C-alpha positions as CSV (number, residue, x, y, z in Angstrom):
1,X,0.0,0.0,0.0
2,X,1.2,3.5,-0.8
3,X,1.1,5.9,2.1
4,X,1.2,9.7,2.0
5,X,2.4,10.8,5.4
6,X,1.5,14.4,6.3
7,X,3.2,16.4,9.0
8,X,4.1,20.0,9.7
9,X,7.0,21.5,7.8
10,X,6.5,25.3,7.5
11,X,4.2,25.3,10.5
12,X,7.0,24.1,12.7
13,X,9.3,21.1,13.0
14,X,8.9,20.4,16.7
15,X,7.7,16.9,16.0
16,X,10.2,16.0,13.2
17,X,11.8,13.2,15.2
18,X,8.4,11.7,15.9
19,X,7.5,11.9,12.2
20,X,10.7,10.0,11.4
21,X,9.7,7.2,13.8
22,X,6.1,7.1,12.5
23,X,7.4,6.9,8.9
24,X,9.8,4.1,9.9
25,X,6.9,2.2,11.5
26,X,4.7,2.6,8.4
27,X,7.6,1.5,6.2
28,X,7.6,-1.9,7.9
29,X,4.4,-2.8,5.9
30,X,3.9,0.0,3.3
31,X,5.7,2.2,0.8
32,X,5.8,5.8,2.2
33,X,5.8,8.4,-0.6
34,X,6.7,11.3,1.7
35,X,9.7,10.1,3.7
36,X,11.3,13.5,3.5
37,X,8.7,14.8,6.1
38,X,10.7,12.8,8.7
39,X,14.1,14.1,7.6
40,X,15.6,15.9,10.6
41,X,17.7,18.2,8.3
42,X,14.6,19.4,6.4
43,X,14.2,23.1,7.0
44,X,11.0,25.1,7.0
45,X,12.1,26.7,3.8
46,X,12.6,24.2,1.0
47,X,14.8,25.0,-2.0
48,X,12.5,23.3,-4.6
49,X,10.1,26.3,-5.0
50,X,6.5,26.4,-4.1
51,X,5.1,25.4,-7.5
52,X,7.3,22.3,-7.6
53,X,6.4,21.3,-4.1
54,X,2.7,21.7,-4.9
55,X,3.0,19.6,-8.1
56,X,4.9,16.8,-6.4
57,X,2.7,16.6,-3.3
58,X,-0.6,16.6,-5.2
59,X,0.9,13.9,-7.6
60,X,1.7,11.8,-4.5
61,X,-1.7,12.5,-3.0
62,X,-3.4,11.2,-6.2
63,X,-1.1,8.2,-6.3
64,X,-1.4,7.1,-2.6
65,X,-3.9,4.6,-1.2
66,X,-4.1,6.1,2.2
67,X,-3.1,9.3,4.0
68,X,-1.7,9.3,7.6
69,X,-1.4,12.7,9.2
70,X,0.1,13.9,12.5
71,X,-1.8,17.0,13.3
72,X,-0.6,18.1,16.8
73,X,1.4,21.0,15.2
74,X,-1.0,23.3,13.3
75,X,-0.2,23.4,9.6
76,X,-2.2,25.0,6.8
77,X,-0.5,22.7,4.3
78,X,-1.5,19.6,6.2
79,X,-5.1,20.9,6.3
80,X,-5.0,21.4,2.6
81,X,-3.6,18.0,2.0
82,X,-6.4,16.4,4.1
83,X,-9.1,18.2,2.1
84,X,-7.4,17.3,-1.2
85,X,-7.3,13.6,0.0
86,X,-11.0,13.7,1.1
87,X,-12.1,15.2,-2.3
88,X,-10.4,12.2,-4.0
89,X,-12.0,9.6,-1.7
90,X,-8.8,8.6,0.0
91,X,-8.8,6.9,3.4
92,X,-7.4,9.3,6.0
93,X,-6.1,8.6,9.5
94,X,-5.4,11.7,11.7
95,X,-3.3,11.4,14.8
96,X,-2.9,14.1,17.5
97,X,-2.1,14.7,21.2
98,X,-5.2,16.2,22.8
99,X,-3.2,17.4,25.8
100,X,-1.3,19.7,23.5
101,X,-3.8,20.9,21.0
102,X,-7.5,21.0,20.1
103,X,-8.1,19.4,16.7
104,X,-10.0,21.6,14.3
105,X,-13.7,20.9,14.1
106,X,-13.4,20.7,10.4
107,X,-11.3,17.5,11.0
108,X,-12.8,16.2,14.2
109,X,-16.3,16.6,12.9
110,X,-15.7,14.9,9.5
111,X,-17.0,11.3,9.9
112,X,-15.0,10.2,6.9
113,X,-11.7,10.7,8.8
114,X,-10.4,8.2,11.3
115,X,-9.3,10.2,14.3
116,X,-6.7,8.7,16.7
117,X,-5.8,10.4,19.9
118,X,-2.6,9.4,21.6
119,X,-0.5,10.5,24.6
120,X,3.0,9.5,23.8
121,X,5.3,8.1,21.2
122,X,4.8,4.4,22.1
123,X,1.0,4.8,21.7
124,X,1.1,6.4,18.3
125,X,3.7,3.9,17.0
126,X,1.4,1.0,18.2
127,X,-1.6,2.6,16.5
128,X,0.2,3.2,13.3
129,X,1.3,-0.4,13.0
130,X,-2.4,-1.4,12.9
131,X,-3.2,0.7,9.8
132,X,-3.8,-1.3,6.6
């Protein structure tokens, strides 16, 4: 299965190490199209240019079978990716830490999205391994 992993880049890289671990867990069973999101050296300003990033990401979103998003760090880009995925009928799994953020009602209220709350790294990694 092809997985599009979504996590904050320009919205903040506080969870980059967690993204790396989640991507590694997903890769045990799936192909992850967006491994770069877990790259600890990835900066909030990419060199590719906005248009190239948009084209590549929307291509991957059309190609993927499932979207997995970590939404604790607020990100306009991740929100857009989730809406794009929904419009194309993709299965979407959203993870977040409720003690640190309140998930947008536009996500939490969408019955098509699978919402997963978690408290710590061990919990999200266990949940991710059950996807697909």
